[in-house]
C-alpha positions as CSV (number, residue, x, y, z in Angstrom):
1,M,87.9,106.8,89.4
2,L,89.2,109.0,92.2
3,H,89.5,108.7,96.0
4,D,86.7,106.6,97.7
5,R,84.3,106.6,94.7
6,V,82.6,103.5,93.4
7,L,80.9,103.3,89.9
8,V,78.1,100.8,89.7
9,A,75.6,99.6,87.1
10,L,72.1,99.0,88.3
11,D,70.7,95.5,88.0
12,R,68.3,95.3,85.0
13,D,65.6,93.8,87.2
14,S,65.6,96.6,89.7
15,G,62.3,98.0,88.3
16,E,59.3,95.7,88.3
17,R,59.4,92.8,90.7
18,R,57.3,89.8,91.9
19,S,56.1,89.0,95.4
20,S,56.6,85.5,96.8
21,A,53.0,84.8,95.8
22,G,53.7,85.7,92.2
23,I,52.0,89.1,92.2
24,V,53.7,91.7,89.9
25,I,54.7,94.9,91.8
26,P,55.4,97.8,89.4
27,A,58.5,100.0,89.9
28,T,56.2,102.9,90.5
29,A,54.5,101.3,93.5
30,A,55.1,103.2,96.7
31,V,56.7,100.9,99.3
32,G,58.8,102.4,102.2
33,R,62.4,103.0,101.7
34,R,63.8,100.2,99.5
35,L,67.5,99.6,99.0
36,A,68.8,98.5,95.6
37,W,71.5,96.1,94.3
38,A,74.1,97.1,91.7
39,G,77.2,95.6,90.1
40,V,80.6,97.3,90.7
41,V,82.2,98.5,87.4
42,A,85.1,100.6,88.7
43,V,86.6,101.7,92.1
44,G,88.8,104.6,93.2
45,Q,92.3,104.0,94.6
46,H,91.2,104.5,98.3
47,V,88.4,102.0,98.2
48,R,89.2,99.2,100.6
49,Q,86.2,96.8,100.9
50,V,84.8,96.6,97.4
51,R,86.3,95.2,94.2
52,V,85.2,95.2,90.6
53,G,82.6,92.5,90.0
54,D,81.1,92.6,93.5
55,R,77.4,93.4,94.0
56,V,76.6,96.2,96.4
57,L,73.5,97.3,98.3
58,F,72.8,101.0,98.5
59,D,70.1,103.6,99.0
60,P,68.8,104.7,95.6
61,E,67.9,108.2,97.0
62,D,71.5,109.0,97.9
63,R,73.1,108.6,94.5
64,G,74.6,110.5,91.6
65,E,73.7,109.3,88.1
66,V,76.1,109.6,85.2
67,E,75.9,108.5,81.5
68,L,79.0,107.0,79.9
69,Q,79.0,105.9,76.3
70,G,75.2,105.7,76.2
71,R,74.9,103.7,79.4
72,D,73.6,104.9,82.8
73,Y,75.7,104.3,85.9
74,V,75.5,105.4,89.5
75,L,78.4,107.1,91.3
76,L,78.7,106.4,95.1
77,R,81.1,106.9,98.0
78,E,82.3,103.7,99.6
79,R,80.7,104.9,102.9
80,D,77.2,105.0,101.2
81,I,77.3,101.2,100.6
82,H,75.3,99.2,103.1
83,A,76.4,95.6,102.1
84,V,78.6,93.7,99.6
85,A,77.9,90.4,98.0
86,A,81.3,89.1,97.0
87,P,82.1,86.0,95.0
88,R,85.5,85.7,96.7
89,V,84.4,84.0,99.9
90,E,85.5,80.9,101.7
91,D,83.4,77.7,101.7
92,G,80.6,77.7,104.3
93,S,80.3,81.5,104.2
94,T,77.3,83.5,102.9
95,G,79.2,85.9,100.8
96,L,77.5,88.9,102.4
97,Y,79.1,91.2,104.9
98,L,78.0,94.5,106.4
């Protein structure tokens, strides 16, 4: 990975989802602009806020897709990440920061 790039793998459940009432919403349903979560697989040497293993929130419309060894990944710039869910937080913290 080079510069400020982050390679992420999309969550498997990013397609079909359920509402709080249990209604199944297909991935093709048109709902405003929806952000997506993905797990970080690799980071470039100039990435400062994200580490491998974190989950990041990003806009799926602003992404570059790449296939490596038969698996699909998304390549992002660090500045295109909206939030990070990190397991390395202190007690009493939410684990999310913007």
